[in-house]
C-alpha angles and dihedrals in degrees: 000000000000121000121194145174107236110186090329096314129110111246140169113230116218121194094344091280109061128067125202114201104225100204092053095041093047092043090236100315089117134017159321089174110075089226092061090081090070098049087083106002095175094055091043093052091049091051095045094053091056096038122121101262095211114110146137128295111280117242103204091192087070095055114117132182103311092222100034100174110026112180089229138011119206121190127194124208130200096012101141118072095226090050093051089051094051091046094048094240123137114215109273129219087249130034113260101254132191136143138248116214120246093237089068092064119113137161137269100271112038149125120243123200109226114231123210115293138044109316114202134188131234119176113207143179105237118209119212117208114223100172118037128214151142126241093015115185125229092243089055099039098098092055087065094056116096093182147287138276133183117260140184118209096202112194136195102214102194096062091036093059101029100097136055087264123039119255098217101161099045093043092052098045108070114132109292095010093124109057110180134177159356087201143314111274115199117230093248090065091065127075090222117002091192095059116046129150111246127188147147135203137193113220087337096312109122110236101168127025121167146114129258090231087074091069114125089216111032126211097273091047093050090052089048095050097041095046089049086071110018128038106243113226130208106266096027120143128221116195095203101203137273132263124233124292104075120153102245092057094053123101106260097018115251124205135178120279135200110271096029125118122216116203117195120191137183122187111256093357105074146244140288126209114201121179124194130221136177115267090221 
């Protein structure tokens, strides 16, 4: 099942090319707000799997952030062994956790105005929570996952590293700094949701290329550790960390420039296209 935000309305995507308007098809039981799917995810998923799959042609240009107003956004740093090595960090006893503010969310095909500073890329598998909870066990963790979407944790490195303590959340929350999409894919759509190819490229040049199975803390472990402290809520997003290949760890460092296009891809989930323009 693929769930999307089409011009502000909740839709099911069938075969990448057809969109079924949920509010119309369910006769008002769900939708049209894309967030309504997460008010009772179990009921929505049951309905969606039995829904009439006929719909209208999908206009991809109208796709927005699939979860446009998550109650909480958790972001995980240093969660791939190769990235920990390139950044000079040993694995910690807890995942490095911060937030990205909701105002930074944007859709799967968008243009971002680059602010001053050094803007870096970080492709990430984003987990969407369908069933909330506190103190979730590892055995139960997958039952709380609605699905996955592709994300970019764009980061302005000057402000992030300027002080005695890093400013992760602010430096990663400029307008457009959280592209997500193109839709939410449920785990049953994937051959192995724990092992997906993940990559990104600038104008066709591969910058990051890894697999999600190389995470230090896998998806169930992230859910266990986050929910041990915070109560997870339906519709929450978890940016699960990025592999090696980011710009500020290259020699020499490489950052995004106006006119460039960043393409972010996760196997079985989809692709983001993010173009960059000058802020002037």
